[in-house]
C-alpha positions in Angstrom: -45.0 126.5 3.3 -44.2 124.6 0.2 -43.1 126.9 -2.7 -45.2 126.8 -5.8 -43.7 124.7 -8.6 -43.7 126.6 -11.9 -43.9 124.6 -15.1 -40.8 124.6 -17.2 -41.1 126.8 -20.3 -40.5 124.7 -23.4 -39.3 125.9 -26.8 -41.9 124.1 -28.9 -40.2 124.8 -32.2 -37.0 123.2 -31.0 -38.8 120.0 -30.0 -40.8 119.9 -33.2 -37.5 120.2 -35.2 -35.8 117.5 -33.1 -38.8 115.1 -33.4 -38.8 115.5 -37.2 -35.1 114.8 -37.2 -35.4 111.8 -34.9 -38.1 110.4 -37.3 -35.6 110.9 -40.2 -33.0 108.8 -38.3 -35.5 105.9 -37.8 -36.3 106.0 -41.5 -32.6 106.2 -42.4 -31.7 103.1 -40.5 -34.6 101.2 -42.0 -33.4 102.2 -45.5 -29.9 100.9 -44.6 -31.3 97.5 -43.6 -33.1 97.3 -47.0 -30.0 98.5 -48.8 -27.8 95.9 -47.2 -30.3 93.2 -47.9 -30.6 94.2 -51.6 -26.9 94.2 -52.0 -26.8 90.4 -51.5 -28.1 90.2 -55.1 -27.8 93.7 -56.7 -24.9 96.0 -57.3 -24.6 99.3 -55.4 -25.2 101.2 -58.6 -28.4 99.3 -59.2 -29.6 100.0 -55.6 -28.9 103.7 -55.9 -30.6 104.0 -59.3 -33.6 101.9 -58.2 -34.0 103.8 -54.9 -34.3 107.2 -56.7 -36.2 105.9 -59.7 -39.0 104.8 -57.4 -38.6 107.9 -55.3 -39.2 110.1 -58.3 -42.0 107.9 -59.6 -43.9 108.0 -56.3 -43.7 111.8 -56.2 -45.0 112.2 -59.8 -48.7 112.1 -58.9 -48.2 114.9 -56.4 -46.3 116.9 -58.9 -49.1 116.4 -61.6 -51.8 117.3 -59.0 -50.5 120.8 -58.9 -48.6 121.9 -62.0 -47.0 124.7 -60.0 -44.8 122.1 -58.3 -42.8 121.7 -61.5 -41.7 125.4 -61.3 -38.3 126.0 -59.8 -35.8 128.8 -60.0 -33.1 126.8 -58.4 -32.0 124.4 -61.2 -28.3 124.8 -60.4 -28.8 124.1 -56.7 -31.0 121.0 -57.4 -28.5 119.8 -59.9 -25.7 120.1 -57.3 -27.8 118.4 -54.6 -28.5 115.5 -57.0 -24.8 115.1 -57.8 -23.7 115.3 -54.1 -26.4 112.9 -53.0 -25.4 110.4 -55.8 -21.7 110.5 -54.8 -22.5 110.2 -51.1 -25.0 107.4 -51.6 -22.9 105.3 -54.0 -19.8 105.5 -51.8 -22.0 104.7 -48.8 -23.7 101.7 -50.5 -20.4 100.4 -51.8 -18.9 100.5 -48.3 -22.0 99.1 -46.7 -21.8 96.0 -48.8 -18.4 95.1 -47.2 -19.1 96.3 -43.6 -21.4 95.8 -40.7 -24.3 98.1 -40.3 -23.3 99.5 -37.0 -19.7 100.2 -38.2 -21.0 102.0 -41.2 -23.3 104.1 -39.1 -20.6 104.9 -36.5 -18.1 106.1 -39.0 -20.8 108.3 -40.6 -21.1 110.0 -37.2 -18.2 112.3 -38.3 -20.9 114.1 -40.4 -21.8 116.4 -37.5 -18.3 117.6 -37.2 -18.3 118.7 -40.9 -21.8 120.0 -40.6 -20.9 122.3 -37.6 -17.9 123.6 -39.5 -19.8 124.3 -42.7 -22.8 125.8 -40.9 -20.5 128.3 -39.3 -18.6 129.1 -42.5 -21.4 129.1 -45.0 -24.6 129.7 -43.2 -23.0 132.0 -40.5 -24.9 130.1 -37.8 -23.9 130.9 -34.2 -22.5 127.7 -32.7 -22.6 127.8 -29.0 -20.3 126.0 -26.6 -23.1 123.6 -25.6 -23.4 122.3 -29.2 -19.7 122.0 -29.6 -19.2 120.2 -26.3 -22.1 117.8 -26.9 -20.9 117.0 -30.5 -17.3 116.4 -29.4 -18.5 114.2 -26.6 -20.5 112.2 -29.0 -17.6 111.9 -31.4 -15.4 110.6 -28.6 -18.0 108.0 -27.9 -17.9 107.0 -31.5 -14.1 106.7 -31.2 -14.5 104.3 -28.2 -16.9 102.2 -30.3 -14.7 102.0 -33.4 -11.5 101.2 -31.4 -9.3 102.5 -34.2 -6.0 101.6 -32.4 -6.5 97.9 -33.0 -4.9 96.0 -36.0 -8.3 94.9 -37.3 -9.5 98.5 -37.8 -10.9 98.7 -41.4 -8.9 101.6 -42.9 -10.2 101.4 -46.5 -13.8 101.0 -45.4 -13.5 103.8 -42.9 -12.0 106.1 -45.6 -15.0 105.4 -47.8 -17.5 106.2 -45.1 -15.6 109.3 -44.1 -15.8 110.6 -47.7 -19.5 109.9 -47.8 -19.9 111.8 -44.5 -18.3 114.9 -46.1 -20.8 114.7 -49.0 -23.7 114.3 -46.6 -22.6 117.3 -44.5 -22.5 119.4 -47.7 -25.9 118.1 -48.6 -27.2 119.3 -45.1 -26.0 122.8 -45.9 -27.8 122.8 -49.3 -31.0 121.5 -47.7 -30.9 124.3 -45.1 -30.4 126.9 -47.8 -33.2 125.6 -50.1 -35.8 124.8 -47.4 -37.2 128.3 -47.4 -37.0 128.8 -51.2 -39.3 126.1 -52.6 -41.9 123.5 -51.5 -40.7 120.2 -50.0 -42.4 118.3 -52.8 -40.6 120.2 -55.5 -37.3 119.9 -53.6 -37.8 116.1 -53.2 -38.8 115.5 -56.8 -35.9 117.3 -58.4 -33.3 116.0 -56.0 -34.5 112.4 -56.7 -34.7 113.1 -60.4 -31.1 114.4 -60.7 -29.8 111.7 -58.5 -31.5 109.0 -60.6 -30.0 110.6 -63.8 -26.5 110.6 -62.3 -26.9 106.9 -61.2 -28.1 105.9 -64.6 -25.1 107.2 -66.5 -22.6 104.5 -65.4 -25.2 101.8 -65.9 -26.0 102.9 -69.5 -22.5 103.5 -70.8 -21.7 99.7 -71.5 -24.7 99.5 -73.7 -23.5 102.4 -75.8 -19.8 101.8 -75.8 -19.9 98.0 -75.6 -16.3 98.2 -74.3 -15.2 95.1 -72.4 -12.6 96.9 -70.3 -15.2 99.4 -69.1 -17.6 96.7 -68.2 -14.9 94.8 -66.2 -14.0 98.1 -64.4 -17.7 98.8 -63.7 -18.2 95.3 -62.3 -15.1 95.7 -60.1 -16.4 99.0 -58.8 -20.1 98.2 -58.3 -20.2 94.4 -58.5 -21.7 92.5 -61.3 -24.9 93.9 -62.7 -27.6 91.4 -61.8 -31.2 90.8 -63.0 -33.8 92.5 -60.8 -36.5 90.2 -59.5 -40.1 90.8 -58.2 -38.9 90.9 -54.6 -36.2 93.3 -55.5 -38.7 95.7 -57.1 -40.9 95.6 -54.0 -37.9 96.4 -51.8 -36.6 99.1 -54.1 -40.1 100.7 -54.1 -40.0 100.6 -50.3 -36.6 102.2 -50.4 -37.8 104.9 -52.7 -40.7 105.7 -50.4 -38.3 105.7 -47.5 -36.0 108.1 -49.4 -38.9 110.6 -49.8 -40.0 110.4 -46.2 -36.4 110.7 -45.0 -35.8 113.9 -47.0 -39.3 115.3 -46.1 -38.5 114.8 -42.4 -35.1 116.5 -42.7 -36.6 119.5 -44.5 -39.3 119.8 -41.9 -36.7 119.7 -39.2 -34.6 122.4 -40.8 -37.7 124.6 -41.1 -37.8 124.7 -37.2 -34.2 124.6 -36.1 -30.6 125.3 -37.2 -28.6 122.7 -39.0 -26.0 122.7 -36.2 -28.8 122.0 -33.6 -29.3 118.5 -35.1 -25.7 117.5 -35.1 -25.4 115.8 -31.7 -28.7 113.9 -32.2 -27.2 111.9 -35.1 -25.5 109.8 -32.5 -28.8 108.2 -31.6 -28.3 106.2 -34.8 -25.7 104.2 -32.9 -28.4 102.4 -30.9 -30.7 102.0 -33.9 -27.9 100.6 -36.1 -26.7 98.2 -33.4 -30.2 96.8 -32.7 -31.2 96.4 -36.3 -27.9 95.0 -37.3 -28.2 92.3 -34.6 -31.9 91.5 -35.5 -31.6 91.3 -39.3 -27.9 90.3 -39.9 -26.8 88.7 -36.7 -24.1 91.4 -36.1 -22.8 91.3 -32.6 -22.8 94.3 -30.2 -19.3 94.6 -28.7 -18.6 95.9 -25.2 -17.0 98.9 -26.8 -20.3 99.8 -28.4 -22.1 99.7 -25.1 -19.3 101.9 -23.5 -19.5 104.4 -26.4 -23.3 104.6 -26.0 -22.8 105.4 -22.3 -20.8 108.5 -23.5 -23.1 109.4 -26.4 -26.5 109.2 -24.7 -25.7 111.5 -21.8 -24.3 114.1 -24.2 -27.6 114.2 -26.1 -29.7 114.3 -22.9 -27.5 117.2 -21.7 -28.1 119.1 -24.9 -31.9 118.5 -24.7 -32.1 119.9 -21.2 -30.1 123.0 -22.1 -31.8 123.9 -25.4 -35.4 123.0 -24.5 -35.6 126.2 -22.5 -37.5 129.1 -24.2 -34.9 131.4 -25.8 -34.6 135.0 -24.6 -35.6 138.0 -26.8 -32.0 138.7 -27.7 -31.5 135.1 -28.9 -34.7 135.2 -30.8 -33.8 138.3 -32.7 -30.4 136.8 -33.4 -31.9 133.6 -34.8 -34.3 135.6 -36.9 -31.3 137.6 -38.4 -29.5 134.3 -39.2 -32.6 132.9 -40.8 -33.1 136.0 -42.9 -29.5 135.8 -44.0 -30.0 132.2 -45.2 
């Protein structure tokens, strides 16, 4: 007699959270393609400012529709998120201008390592062995792809992306803390607004100081400030829309699952970055990239199979306690 096959119980919240996070990765890589294309003409400072100017502008009708969206009790946190996002984005854009898309994405994969550490220290999230093993396995796959033991390894560029990864990890923690305290629209609007303000400061200083030395230093740091064309405005608008959708997906993801649960899934960006880099910029996919993917993908699949099971009552109560603490 053939035994009856019982359907596998699935944790729907876990899958919802992962799906939202996967959507954010697709949007993120699309934004990177637009950013790299824009930097053929514009400076990184202009790209960052334009991205969040249109991001804020596109959200304004939704804010006006319900005046309650303008109310927030978390000015300091939104201020800090804007500052952290500006620093991370500017460093990222500056490095992206001089690097291949897949290399930039791969070095940024160190973000989960910092996210796991910060989630444990600040959010007091319980990080199980499965998440740690899957994340480390993914990180080893990234190391294979980067091949850092060769003489051609870009130390300066890697350092820039590593610094931006730290800022993005800190931003993930702020997002998790704020996700239950105000609406996504309010959170998106003030984050974009403060980031735009921070990006505008270095762009406006030359017009007030009119100091040649500062202008030369600014051009060296962010490339020459160029005139923005109609096509640039269209692409910056798309970038602003993408920025809003990206943050919305991340906030939705964090409303279902812990920050540390998303860490290993960032490595899926490896495949997206390699394919898009090849299609739009002719960037070659090295054999080391394929080998690294063969390590990264199984680690993600293993994590999905392990965490897709419905949690027990004890783990549920534990998760509720952690969420309440946040």
